[in-house]
C-alpha positions in Angstrom: -169.8 -151.0 -1.6 -170.5 -147.6 -1.4 -168.0 -145.3 0.0 -166.9 -141.4 -0.8 -164.0 -141.5 -2.8 -163.3 -137.8 -2.4 -162.1 -138.4 0.9 -160.0 -141.6 -0.1 -158.2 -139.7 -2.7 -158.3 -136.0 -1.0 -154.7 -136.8 0.4 -153.2 -137.3 -3.0 -154.8 -134.1 -4.0 -153.9 -132.0 -1.3 -150.2 -133.4 -1.7 -150.1 -132.9 -5.1 -151.2 -129.1 -4.7 -148.6 -128.6 -1.8 -146.0 -130.1 -4.2 -146.8 -127.8 -6.7 -146.4 -124.8 -4.5 -143.3 -125.9 -3.4 -142.0 -126.4 -6.5 -142.6 -122.9 -7.6 -140.7 -121.7 -4.4 -137.9 -124.2 -5.7 -137.9 -122.6 -9.0 -137.4 -118.9 -7.7 -135.0 -120.0 -5.3 -133.0 -122.0 -8.3 -133.4 -118.9 -10.6 -132.1 -116.3 -8.2 -129.0 -118.8 -7.1 -127.9 -119.7 -10.5 -128.8 -116.8 -12.7 -129.0 -113.7 -10.5 -125.7 -114.7 -8.4 -124.1 -117.1 -10.7 -120.8 -115.0 -10.3 -121.1 -116.1 -6.6 -121.6 -119.5 -7.1 -118.4 -122.0 -7.4 -118.4 -124.8 -9.8 -119.3 -127.4 -7.3 -122.2 -125.6 -6.2 -123.7 -125.3 -9.8 -123.1 -128.9 -10.3 -124.9 -129.7 -7.1 -128.0 -127.4 -8.1 -127.9 -129.2 -11.7 -128.2 -132.6 -9.8 -131.1 -131.5 -8.1 -132.7 -130.2 -11.1 -132.3 -133.6 -12.9 -134.0 -135.0 -9.7 -137.0 -132.7 -10.3 -137.2 -133.7 -14.0 -137.2 -137.5 -12.6 -139.7 -136.8 -10.1 -141.9 -135.0 -12.9 -142.7 -138.5 -13.8 -144.9 -138.6 -10.8 -147.5 -136.7 -12.4 -148.2 -139.8 -14.4 -150.0 -140.9 -11.3 -151.3 -137.5 -10.3 -152.9 -136.9 -13.8 -156.2 -139.0 -13.1 -156.7 -137.3 -9.8 -156.5 -133.8 -11.4 -157.8 -134.7 -14.9 -160.7 -137.5 -14.2 -163.4 -138.0 -11.8 -162.1 -139.6 -8.3 -164.5 -142.5 -8.9 -163.1 -143.5 -12.2 -159.6 -143.1 -10.9 -160.2 -145.4 -7.8 -162.2 -147.6 -9.9 -159.2 -148.7 -11.9 -156.9 -149.3 -8.8 -159.6 -151.2 -7.1 -159.4 -153.6 -10.3 -155.8 -153.7 -10.8 -154.7 -153.4 -7.1 -151.3 -152.5 -8.6 -149.1 -149.6 -7.3 -147.9 -147.1 -10.3 -144.5 -147.3 -11.7 -143.8 -143.7 -10.6 -144.1 -144.5 -6.6 -140.9 -146.5 -7.0 -139.2 -143.7 -8.8 -140.5 -141.2 -6.2 -138.9 -142.9 -3.5 -135.5 -143.3 -4.9 -135.0 -139.9 -6.1 -136.4 -138.6 -2.9 -133.7 -140.3 -1.0 -131.0 -139.2 -3.4 -131.8 -135.5 -3.0 -131.9 -136.1 0.7 -128.6 -137.7 0.3 -127.2 -134.7 -1.6 -128.7 -132.1 1.0 -127.7 -133.7 4.0 -124.3 -134.4 2.6 -123.9 -130.7 1.9 -124.5 -129.7 5.5 -122.4 -132.8 6.6 -119.3 -131.2 4.9 -120.0 -127.6 6.0 -119.9 -129.2 9.9 -116.6 -130.8 8.9 -115.1 -127.4 7.8 -116.2 -125.8 10.7 -115.1 -128.5 13.4 -112.8 -130.8 11.9 -114.3 -133.3 14.2 -114.0 -136.7 12.4 -115.9 -139.1 14.4 -119.1 -136.8 14.5 -118.6 -136.5 10.7 -118.2 -140.1 10.1 -121.1 -140.9 12.1 -123.3 -138.4 10.2 -122.4 -140.0 6.8 -123.1 -143.4 8.2 -126.4 -142.1 9.1 -126.9 -140.5 5.7 -125.8 -144.0 3.8 -128.3 -146.1 6.1 -131.2 -143.4 4.8 -130.1 -143.8 1.1 -129.9 -147.3 1.8 -133.8 -147.5 3.0 -135.1 -145.2 0.2 -133.3 -147.6 -2.4 -134.6 -150.8 -0.6 -138.0 -149.4 -0.3 -138.1 -148.3 -3.9 -136.7 -151.9 -5.2 -139.1 -153.8 -3.0 -142.1 -151.7 -4.3 -140.9 -152.2 -8.2 -140.8 -156.1 -7.3 -143.9 -156.6 -5.4 -146.3 -153.7 -6.9 -149.5 -155.1 -5.4 -151.3 -153.5 -2.6 -151.5 -157.1 -1.1 -147.7 -157.3 -0.8 -147.4 -153.9 1.4 -145.9 -155.9 4.5 -143.0 -156.7 2.4 -142.0 -152.7 2.3 -142.9 -152.0 5.8 -139.1 -152.9 7.3 -137.1 -150.8 4.7 -139.4 -147.9 4.4 -139.4 -147.6 8.4 -135.5 -147.7 8.3 -135.5 -145.0 5.5 -137.9 -142.7 7.3 -136.4 -143.2 10.8 -133.0 -142.8 9.4 -133.9 -139.4 7.6 -135.3 -138.1 10.8 -132.3 -138.9 13.0 -129.9 -137.7 10.4 -131.5 -134.4 10.1 -131.9 -133.9 13.8 -128.1 -135.1 14.2 -126.7 -132.2 11.8 -129.0 -129.6 13.2 -127.7 -130.7 16.7 -124.0 -131.0 15.6 -124.4 -127.6 13.7 -125.8 -125.8 16.8 -123.1 -127.0 19.0 -120.4 -125.9 17.1 -122.1 -122.5 16.7 -122.6 -122.3 20.6 -118.7 -122.9 21.0 -118.0 -120.1 18.5 -118.5 -117.3 20.8 -117.0 -114.2 20.1 -116.7 -110.4 21.3 -117.4 -109.1 17.9 -121.2 -107.9 17.7 -121.2 -108.8 14.1 -120.2 -112.5 14.5 -122.5 -112.6 17.4 -125.3 -111.6 15.1 -124.4 -113.9 12.4 -124.3 -116.9 15.0 -127.7 -116.2 15.9 -128.8 -116.2 12.3 -127.1 -119.2 11.3 -128.7 -121.2 14.5 -132.0 -120.0 13.7 -131.5 -121.3 10.2 -130.2 -124.5 11.5 -133.0 -125.3 13.9 -135.5 -124.5 11.0 -133.6 -126.9 8.3 -133.5 -129.7 10.5 -136.7 -129.5 12.3 -138.8 -129.1 9.0 -137.2 -132.1 7.0 -137.4 -134.5 10.2 -141.0 -133.4 11.0 -142.2 -134.5 7.3 -140.3 -137.6 7.7 -141.8 -138.5 10.9 -145.4 -137.3 9.8 -145.0 -139.7 6.7 -143.7 -142.8 9.0 -146.6 -142.2 11.7 -149.1 -142.2 8.9 -147.8 -145.1 7.3 -147.7 -147.4 10.3 -150.8 -146.0 11.8 -152.9 -146.7 8.7 -151.4 -150.1 8.5 -154.4 -152.2 7.8 -157.1 -149.6 9.0 -159.3 -147.3 7.2 -156.8 -144.5 6.7 -157.8 -142.6 9.8 -161.0 -141.7 8.3 -164.4 -142.8 10.2 -167.0 -144.6 8.0 -164.1 -145.7 5.3 -164.2 -149.5 5.2 -161.0 -151.0 5.6 -161.2 -153.6 3.2 -160.5 -151.1 0.2 -156.9 -152.0 -1.3 -154.6 -149.3 -0.7 -156.9 -146.9 1.3 -154.3 -146.8 4.1 -151.3 -145.8 1.9 -153.0 -142.5 0.6 -152.4 -140.0 3.7 -148.7 -141.1 3.9 -148.2 -140.7 0.1 -149.9 -137.1 0.0 -147.7 -136.1 2.8 -144.6 -137.8 1.2 -144.9 -135.7 -1.8 -143.7 -132.6 0.0 -140.5 -134.4 1.5 -138.3 -134.1 -1.6 -139.4 -130.5 -2.5 -138.5 -129.3 1.2 -135.0 -131.0 0.8 -134.3 -128.8 -2.4 -135.4 -125.7 -1.0 -133.3 -126.1 2.0 -130.4 -126.4 -0.1 -130.8 -123.9 -2.3 -131.9 -121.5 0.6 -128.4 -122.4 2.3 -126.5 -121.4 -1.0 -128.5 -118.2 -1.7 -127.7 -116.9 1.8 -124.2 -116.8 1.3 -123.8 -113.1 -0.2 -120.3 -111.8 -0.4 -119.4 -108.4 1.1 -116.4 -106.2 0.2 -114.1 -104.8 3.0 -111.5 -102.3 2.4 -108.2 -102.0 4.5 -106.7 -98.5 3.8 -103.3 -97.1 4.9 -103.1 -93.3 4.2 -100.0 -91.3 4.9 -99.8 -87.4 4.9 -97.2 -84.8 5.9 -95.9 -81.3 5.3 -94.5 -81.6 1.9 -95.0 -83.7 -1.1 -91.5 -85.3 -0.3 -92.8 -86.5 2.9 -96.5 -87.5 2.0 -97.4 -91.1 1.5 -99.8 -91.6 -1.2 -103.1 -93.3 -0.1 -102.9 -97.1 -0.9 -106.1 -98.7 -1.2 -106.4 -102.3 -0.9 -109.9 -103.8 -1.7 -110.6 -107.6 -1.0 -113.7 -109.3 -2.0 -114.6 -112.6 -0.1 -117.5 -115.0 -0.5 -119.2 -115.4 2.9 -122.4 -114.4 4.7 -123.4 -111.6 6.7 -120.3 -109.9 8.7 -120.2 -106.2 9.2 -117.2 -104.2 7.9 -114.0 -103.8 9.6 -113.7 -100.5 11.3 -110.6 -98.2 11.4 -109.4 -95.8 13.8 -106.8 -92.7 13.5 -103.5 -92.8 15.1 -101.5 -89.9 15.5 -97.7 -90.1 15.8 -95.4 -87.5 16.2 -92.4 -89.1 14.5 -88.7 -88.0 13.3 -89.0 -90.5 10.5 -89.3 -89.7 7.0 -91.8 -91.6 4.7 -91.1 -92.5 1.2 -93.9 -92.9 -1.3 -96.3 -95.6 -0.1 -94.4 -97.0 2.6 -92.7 -96.1 6.1 -88.9 -95.9 6.2 -86.5 -94.8 9.3 -84.0 -92.4 8.7 -81.1 -93.1 11.3 -79.3 -89.8 10.7 -82.5 -87.7 11.9 -82.8 -86.3 15.4 -86.2 -85.7 17.1 -87.2 -82.4 15.7 -90.0 -80.6 17.5 -91.3 -79.0 14.7 -91.9 -82.3 12.6 -95.5 -82.4 11.3 -98.0 -84.8 12.8 -98.6 -87.9 10.5 -102.0 -89.3 10.4 -102.1 -92.7 9.8 -105.7 -94.5 9.1 -105.0 -98.3 9.1 -107.0 -101.3 9.7 -107.3 -103.3 12.9 -105.1 -106.4 11.4 -106.0 -108.9 14.4 -109.9 -108.0 13.6 -109.3 -108.5 10.1 -107.5 -111.8 10.5 -109.9 -113.3 12.9 -112.9 -112.3 11.0 -111.3 -113.7 7.9 -110.9 -117.0 9.6 -114.4 -117.0 10.8 -115.6 -116.7 7.3 -113.2 -119.0 5.9 -114.5 -121.6 8.5 -118.4 -121.0 8.6 -118.7 -120.5 4.7 -115.9 -122.6 3.0 -118.5 -125.1 1.7 
């Protein structure tokens, strides 16, 4: 039987190349987050990045099955599979590790939603979806390990379908829940409105990317069941030919989740804002020294807090660094004007609360 082996294994080659490109982006994001911004990352964030790195090392074993595609001829590689009809060992490992890293990323976003909304019902529902998804991935990996033959592919149909559908539903649910909270958090402050718009755009991109890839894998997996893999002229009797397209697309799933996590962490750029109280009078005895108080807090892109000048004609005497009233004084008209530069306290507290709610994770 003659057939074009390039068409059969082309999906694997394209998927491997896309996987390598995404891995490069992932390494850049990890370097920027852990090395360049290590002082901005909390211990929990670094531990989470370490878990993702371990996932990448485990996923590197998948190169064992991709090596024949890159290092040998397509025909000799397919000839070996046509003789053995056995799924290579890295397939179950890849499915399991992809499910684990997806659960880590989704849990991170669900925790951010909880810190923002404190909605127990929706949060528990999101974690239920996450549990179903990782359970489906684990069941698919175990089934592939127990039944490695291509002829037993039907046994993995139900757990694989459950896994991919749960992944897509979880991604869309988390994105929808976060968008709903961002829509509720309306504010009259321009900086907060701008930030909410950026967060909404990032949430849409985060949710739709993972869900789209998961649904693409599912459609390719179900559509090619027992067919010729969607390629005209390809005989349907070739063992495992219908798996190659879905496998090639699935190569990118774990990488996309890793990039999603690291991109969310790297966007948390702290900004320093200052609160100043300056007092000045006619003489050194009545002049308050400037008291500068700077505060740094981890958060995203909030603008600085603006201050204003208040000119007060007052009979009060000012001690160094504080305001004190002298009851014995009258109301002299020749008292100097005291310029007080102060920060809007209600704006500071409001913005601080928003920063803690949105970026506590």
